[in-house]
C-alpha positions as CSV (number, residue, x, y, z in Angstrom):
1,M,67.0,35.8,-14.6
2,V,66.2,39.5,-14.4
3,S,68.7,41.7,-16.3
4,K,69.8,45.0,-14.7
5,K,69.2,48.2,-16.6
6,I,71.7,50.9,-15.8
7,L,72.6,54.3,-17.3
8,A,75.6,56.0,-15.6
9,L,76.3,59.4,-17.1
10,S,79.3,61.6,-16.6
11,S,77.3,64.8,-16.2
12,S,73.9,66.5,-16.6
13,R,75.2,68.8,-19.4
14,T,77.5,68.7,-22.3
15,E,79.2,72.0,-23.2
16,N,76.3,74.6,-23.5
17,S,73.4,72.1,-23.7
18,D,70.3,72.5,-21.6
19,Y,70.0,70.5,-18.4
20,L,69.9,66.7,-19.2
21,E,69.3,67.6,-22.9
22,T,71.9,65.2,-24.3
23,A,70.8,62.5,-21.9
24,L,67.2,62.4,-23.0
25,P,67.5,59.9,-25.8
26,Y,69.4,57.5,-23.6
27,I,66.9,57.9,-20.7
28,K,64.0,57.3,-23.1
29,K,65.6,54.2,-24.5
30,L,66.2,52.8,-21.0
31,I,62.8,53.4,-19.5
32,G,60.6,52.7,-22.6
33,S,57.4,54.4,-23.6
34,K,55.1,53.2,-20.8
35,A,53.8,55.6,-18.1
36,T,56.6,55.8,-15.7
37,N,57.0,57.0,-12.1
38,I,60.6,58.0,-11.2
39,A,62.0,58.1,-7.7
40,F,64.5,60.9,-7.8
41,I,67.2,60.9,-5.1
42,P,68.6,64.4,-4.5
43,F,70.9,63.8,-1.6
44,A,74.1,64.7,-3.4
45,S,72.9,68.3,-3.2
46,V,74.5,70.2,-0.3
47,D,71.9,73.0,-0.4
48,K,69.3,70.5,0.6
49,D,66.5,72.2,-1.4
50,Y,65.5,68.8,-2.6
51,E,62.1,69.6,-4.0
52,E,63.6,72.4,-6.1
53,Y,66.2,70.0,-7.4
54,A,63.5,67.5,-8.4
55,F,61.5,70.2,-10.0
56,R,64.4,71.1,-12.3
57,V,64.7,67.4,-13.2
58,G,61.0,67.2,-13.9
59,I,61.2,70.2,-16.3
60,A,64.1,68.6,-18.1
61,L,62.2,65.3,-18.6
62,K,58.8,66.9,-19.4
63,S,58.9,65.6,-23.0
64,L,59.1,62.0,-21.8
65,G,55.8,62.2,-20.0
66,V,57.2,60.8,-16.7
67,T,56.2,61.6,-13.1
68,I,58.9,62.6,-10.7
69,R,58.6,61.7,-7.0
70,T,61.1,63.2,-4.7
71,V,62.9,60.9,-2.3
72,L,63.0,62.7,1.1
73,P,64.5,61.6,4.4
74,E,61.0,60.9,5.7
75,N,59.6,58.9,2.8
76,G,62.6,57.3,1.1
77,K,61.8,53.6,1.5
78,S,58.2,54.0,0.4
79,V,58.9,56.1,-2.7
80,I,61.7,53.9,-3.9
81,E,59.6,50.7,-3.5
82,K,56.5,52.1,-5.2
83,T,58.1,53.7,-8.3
84,N,59.3,52.1,-11.6
85,V,62.6,53.9,-12.0
86,I,65.4,55.0,-9.7
87,M,67.2,58.2,-10.6
88,V,70.1,59.8,-8.7
89,G,71.4,63.3,-9.4
90,G,74.8,64.8,-9.1
91,G,76.5,66.9,-6.4
92,N,78.8,65.7,-3.7
93,T,79.4,62.0,-3.7
94,F,80.4,61.8,0.0
95,K,77.2,63.5,1.1
96,L,75.1,61.3,-1.2
97,L,76.6,58.1,0.2
98,H,76.5,59.4,3.8
99,D,72.8,60.1,3.5
100,L,72.0,56.8,1.9
101,Y,73.7,54.9,4.7
102,Q,72.1,57.1,7.4
103,L,68.6,56.5,5.9
104,N,69.2,52.8,5.3
105,L,68.4,53.1,1.6
106,L,71.5,51.6,0.0
107,N,70.2,48.0,0.2
108,I,66.7,49.0,-0.9
109,I,68.1,50.7,-4.0
110,R,70.4,47.7,-4.8
111,D,67.5,45.2,-4.4
112,R,65.2,47.2,-6.6
113,V,67.8,47.5,-9.4
114,N,68.7,43.8,-9.1
115,A,65.0,43.0,-9.5
116,G,64.8,44.9,-12.8
117,A,64.1,48.6,-11.9
118,P,66.0,50.8,-14.3
119,Y,68.7,53.0,-12.6
120,I,69.8,56.3,-14.0
121,G,72.5,58.5,-12.5
122,W,74.9,61.2,-13.4
123,S,78.0,62.5,-11.7
124,A,77.7,61.5,-8.0
125,G,74.8,59.3,-9.0
126,S,77.2,57.4,-11.3
127,N,80.0,57.2,-8.8
128,I,77.8,55.1,-6.4
129,V,77.0,52.6,-9.1
130,G,80.5,51.0,-8.8
131,K,82.2,49.1,-6.1
132,T,83.3,52.1,-4.0
133,I,83.5,55.9,-4.3
134,G,87.3,55.8,-4.1
135,T,87.6,57.3,-7.6
136,T,85.3,60.3,-7.1
137,N,86.7,63.8,-7.8
138,D,84.8,65.3,-4.8
139,M,86.1,66.5,-1.5
140,P,85.1,64.5,1.6
141,I,82.9,67.2,3.1
142,V,81.2,64.6,5.3
143,K,82.1,61.1,6.4
144,P,79.9,58.3,5.1
145,E,79.7,55.0,7.1
146,S,81.8,53.3,4.4
147,F,83.3,54.0,1.0
148,K,81.5,50.9,-0.3
149,A,78.8,51.8,-2.7
150,L,76.0,50.0,-4.6
151,N,78.3,47.6,-6.4
152,L,75.8,47.2,-9.2
153,L,78.7,47.3,-11.6
154,P,81.9,45.4,-10.5
155,F,84.4,48.2,-11.1
156,Q,85.1,51.9,-10.4
157,I,83.8,55.0,-12.2
158,N,85.4,58.4,-12.6
159,P,82.8,60.9,-14.0
160,H,83.8,64.4,-15.3
161,Y,87.1,62.8,-16.5
162,Y,89.8,65.0,-18.0
163,N,93.5,64.9,-17.8
164,Q,95.3,68.2,-18.3
165,R,98.7,69.5,-17.4
166,I,98.6,73.1,-16.2
167,K,101.6,75.3,-16.6
168,D,103.4,76.0,-13.2
169,F,101.0,73.6,-11.4
170,N,103.0,71.0,-9.5
171,G,100.2,68.8,-8.2
172,E,99.2,65.4,-9.6
173,T,97.1,65.1,-12.8
174,R,93.9,63.1,-12.9
175,D,95.7,60.3,-14.6
176,Q,98.3,60.2,-11.9
177,R,95.7,60.0,-9.2
178,L,93.8,57.2,-10.9
179,E,97.0,55.3,-11.5
180,E,97.6,55.5,-7.7
181,F,94.3,53.9,-7.1
182,T,95.1,51.0,-9.5
183,K,98.4,50.4,-7.7
184,M,96.8,50.2,-4.3
185,N,93.8,48.2,-5.7
186,P,95.1,45.9,-8.4
187,G,92.5,44.0,-10.3
188,I,89.8,46.7,-10.1
189,P,89.2,48.5,-13.4
190,I,88.3,52.2,-13.5
191,F,86.1,53.5,-16.3
192,C,86.7,57.2,-16.9
193,L,83.8,59.2,-18.4
194,P,84.4,62.6,-20.0
195,E,81.5,65.0,-20.3
196,G,78.8,63.8,-22.6
197,T,79.6,60.1,-22.2
198,G,78.4,57.3,-20.0
199,L,77.9,53.6,-19.5
200,Q,74.8,51.7,-20.5
201,L,73.8,48.3,-19.4
202,V,70.8,46.7,-21.1
203,E,70.0,43.0,-21.5
204,G,73.4,41.9,-20.2
205,E,75.4,44.1,-22.6
206,L,77.6,46.9,-21.3
207,K,78.3,49.7,-23.7
208,F,80.3,52.9,-23.6
209,I,78.1,55.8,-25.0
210,G,78.9,59.2,-26.3
211,N,80.8,60.8,-29.1
212,T,84.1,61.3,-27.1
213,S,86.5,58.5,-26.2
214,G,86.6,57.4,-22.6
215,V,89.5,55.8,-20.8
216,L,90.0,52.5,-19.0
217,F,92.6,52.2,-16.3
218,Y,93.6,48.7,-15.2
219,K,96.3,46.8,-13.4
220,E,96.5,43.1,-12.7
221,K,98.4,42.1,-9.5
222,E,101.5,40.9,-11.4
223,S,101.2,43.0,-14.6
224,S,102.0,46.6,-15.6
225,F,99.6,49.5,-15.5
226,T,97.3,49.8,-18.5
227,R,95.6,53.0,-19.9
228,K,93.4,52.3,-22.8
229,E,91.0,54.5,-24.8
230,I,87.4,53.2,-25.2
231,N,84.6,54.3,-27.5
232,S,81.1,53.2,-28.5
233,R,82.5,50.3,-30.6
234,T,84.3,48.9,-27.6
235,S,82.7,45.8,-26.0
236,L,82.8,46.1,-22.2
237,S,80.6,43.2,-21.2
238,Y,83.7,41.2,-20.4
239,F,84.1,43.3,-17.2
240,L,80.7,42.2,-15.9
């Protein structure tokens, strides 16, 4: 049985680091040292300058000796099927999923990853790894065919996670919003990824990566709501 290889990162930067700088060791470990062609999916970008987006990614990954091929509306199926690795950048999650549905690429990506092609995503690219995009922080600037995502991991992801109470602000905090999701969707965990953290799945083992603690939200149908900190020593394979 082929094992999936997934790297779902919260963000492309950590504090003042260069673009994808802190992600490089994790990316290198996931893809190995062989010559690699990467299909880069840029559709989370609202500006639609997809080649420029891919160029920035290529510069960031130059030290790895990889080749970046841009997935465009006219060539998406061919590029994804003919490259070794699938990489999905950040931006707006609703636009990303909208475009993947419109271009009929969702099943193609899922099939390639299930067949062993490594998947690397950050921000919106991580959001779509889970069951749905129902725990994204983005605004619904466009309506996708469905909120159902790749479902490569059987839970929800919340990148760019932070929970802060702001003086004189009367709206809900991030934790309150995520707790609302668990109440309406009991039995579905949410993994919350602060900047500089992520989830790594290799050889059937799911790990939380990064130097900052993440948070797990969970509620069984008949149980109370649970909020639990997770770190690199926490075994998460149980949730697979």
